[in-house]
Structure formats: structure tokens, C-alpha cells
N, CA and C atoms as a LAMMPS dump frame, in Angstrom:
ITEM: TIMESTEP
0
ITEM: NUMBER OF ATOMS
141
ITEM: BOX BOUNDS ff ff ff
-5.0000000000000000e+02 5.0000000000000000e+02
-5.0000000000000000e+02 5.0000000000000000e+02
-5.0000000000000000e+02 5.0000000000000000e+02
ITEM: ATOMS id mol type element x y z
1 1 1 N 0.454 -8.732 4.474
2 1 2 C 0.747 -7.79 3.422
3 1 3 C 1.75 -8.453 2.484
4 2 1 N 1.469 -8.406 1.195
5 2 2 C 2.408 -8.93 0.204
6 2 3 C 2.94 -7.777 -0.629
7 3 1 N 4.129 -7.96 -1.162
8 3 2 C 4.78 -6.948 -1.986
9 3 3 C 5.055 -7.555 -3.352
10 4 1 N 4.603 -6.868 -4.392
11 4 2 C 4.819 -7.315 -5.766
12 4 3 C 5.52 -6.195 -6.528
13 5 1 N 6.547 -6.526 -7.286
14 5 2 C 7.186 -5.534 -8.135
15 5 3 C 6.834 -5.833 -9.581
16 6 1 N 6.636 -4.779 -10.357
17 6 2 C 6.307 -4.925 -11.771
18 6 3 C 7.612 -5.003 -12.55
19 7 1 N 7.797 -6.031 -13.384
20 7 2 C 9.086 -6.228 -14.054
21 7 3 C 9.445 -5.146 -15.074
22 8 1 N 8.457 -4.444 -15.63
23 8 2 C 8.742 -3.467 -16.679
24 8 3 C 8.441 -2.029 -16.278
25 9 1 N 8.019 -1.829 -15.073
26 9 2 C 7.703 -0.477 -14.594
27 9 3 C 8.414 -0.255 -13.27
28 10 1 N 8.573 0.99 -12.92
29 10 2 C 9.151 1.352 -11.629
30 10 3 C 8.049 1.442 -10.592
31 11 1 N 7.412 0.348 -10.293
32 11 2 C 6.353 0.395 -9.293
33 11 3 C 6.358 -0.871 -8.457
34 12 1 N 5.879 -0.69 -7.244
35 12 2 C 5.725 -1.794 -6.307
36 12 3 C 4.301 -1.766 -5.795
37 13 1 N 3.689 -2.923 -5.702
38 13 2 C 2.306 -3.025 -5.239
39 13 3 C 2.292 -3.733 -3.891
40 14 1 N 1.695 -3.074 -2.905
41 14 2 C 1.46 -3.675 -1.59
42 14 3 C 0.024 -4.143 -1.569
43 15 1 N -0.202 -5.38 -1.181
44 15 2 C -1.565 -5.913 -1.177
45 15 3 C -1.799 -6.666 0.128
46 16 1 N -2.899 -6.364 0.79
47 16 2 C -3.222 -7.064 2.017
48 16 3 C -4.418 -6.446 2.711
49 17 1 N -4.789 -7.036 3.803
50 17 2 C -5.932 -6.561 4.58
51 17 3 C -5.48 -5.536 5.607
52 18 1 N -6.282 -4.513 5.753
53 18 2 C -6.082 -3.49 6.776
54 18 3 C -7.284 -3.601 7.702
55 19 1 N -7.024 -3.818 8.988
56 19 2 C -8.127 -4.104 9.914
57 19 3 C -8.914 -2.88 10.345
58 20 1 N -8.262 -1.719 10.368
59 20 2 C -8.986 -0.52 10.795
60 20 3 C -8.265 0.734 10.292
61 21 1 N -8.863 1.876 10.563
62 21 2 C -8.33 3.136 10.071
63 21 3 C -6.968 3.452 10.694
64 22 1 N -6.76 3.1 11.941
65 22 2 C -5.475 3.357 12.598
66 22 3 C -4.347 2.592 11.896
67 23 1 N -4.623 1.356 11.506
68 23 2 C -3.619 0.562 10.796
69 23 3 C -3.319 1.172 9.42
70 24 1 N -4.347 1.65 8.739
71 24 2 C -4.156 2.308 7.443
72 24 3 C -3.28 3.544 7.601
73 25 1 N -3.573 4.384 8.593
74 25 2 C -2.777 5.584 8.804
75 25 3 C -1.334 5.243 9.157
76 26 1 N -1.122 4.188 9.926
77 26 2 C 0.235 3.759 10.247
78 26 3 C 1.008 3.368 8.993
79 27 1 N 0.352 2.659 8.084
80 27 2 C 0.988 2.271 6.826
81 27 3 C 1.295 3.498 5.973
82 28 1 N 0.354 4.436 5.915
83 28 2 C 0.586 5.664 5.153
84 28 3 C 1.755 6.469 5.718
85 29 1 N 1.887 6.504 7.023
86 29 2 C 3.006 7.216 7.658
87 29 3 C 4.33 6.549 7.302
88 30 1 N 4.365 5.216 7.286
89 30 2 C 5.587 4.504 6.905
90 30 3 C 5.967 4.805 5.463
91 31 1 N 4.975 4.835 4.584
92 31 2 C 5.238 5.164 3.177
93 31 3 C 5.803 6.575 3.073
94 32 1 N 5.218 7.524 3.792
95 32 2 C 5.711 8.904 3.806
96 32 3 C 7.121 8.988 4.355
97 33 1 N 7.371 8.317 5.472
98 33 2 C 8.686 8.381 6.111
99 33 3 C 9.789 7.786 5.232
100 34 1 N 9.439 6.834 4.381
101 34 2 C 10.41 6.252 3.452
102 34 3 C 10.634 7.138 2.227
103 35 1 N 9.86 8.204 2.108
104 35 2 C 10.004 9.12 0.985
105 35 3 C 9.454 8.553 -0.317
106 36 1 N 8.515 7.61 -0.207
107 36 2 C 7.953 6.988 -1.394
108 36 3 C 6.798 7.828 -1.939
109 37 1 N 6.565 7.712 -3.228
110 37 2 C 5.431 8.384 -3.859
111 37 3 C 4.264 7.415 -3.895
112 38 1 N 3.169 7.812 -3.29
113 38 2 C 1.956 6.99 -3.285
114 38 3 C 1.125 7.378 -4.502
115 39 1 N 0.857 6.412 -5.358
116 39 2 C 0.158 6.679 -6.608
117 39 3 C -1.329 6.357 -6.496
118 40 1 N -1.68 5.289 -5.796
119 40 2 C -3.07 4.843 -5.8
120 40 3 C -3.361 4.017 -4.556
121 41 1 N -4.582 4.144 -4.051
122 41 2 C -5.097 3.281 -2.986
123 41 3 C -6.447 2.771 -3.464
124 42 1 N -6.663 1.477 -3.348
125 42 2 C -7.94 0.895 -3.771
126 42 3 C -8.513 0.03 -2.675
127 43 1 N -9.831 0.109 -2.523
128 43 2 C -10.547 -0.755 -1.604
129 43 3 C -11.143 -1.881 -2.425
130 44 1 N -10.608 -3.072 -2.237
131 44 2 C -11.098 -4.238 -2.966
132 44 3 C -11.936 -5.078 -2.022
133 45 1 N -13.128 -4.572 -1.714
134 45 2 C -14.027 -5.228 -0.774
135 45 3 C -14.484 -6.555 -1.349
136 46 1 N -14.268 -7.638 -0.594
137 46 2 C -14.61 -8.982 -1.052
138 46 3 C -15.938 -9.479 -0.488
139 47 1 N -16.777 -8.597 0.011
140 47 2 C -18.063 -9.027 0.581
141 47 3 C -19.046 -9.379 -0.486
């Protein structure tokens, strides 16, 4: 997982592979527990 911050906006982008639904839910729970606002989730399938 990589973290990118946008220099002119108040946003951070997390980018990486999620192996399964359980891992995705774990990440979503961490985002919730940190009190962060989730704006967008995208599936960038490389197949």
C-alpha cells in the first residue's frame, strides 16, 4: 500500500492491492476508526 498526498488539496490517496474482501473490510474499519472521511473507492483491475 502506498500513500500519496496532494500538494494543493486536503486529500490523501492510498493505492495498493487488496487480496480479498476481508482485507478490504479491515482497511475500511481502520479508516473509520481514525475518523477519516472516505471520498472514493475505485477498482483498477489490471487484467
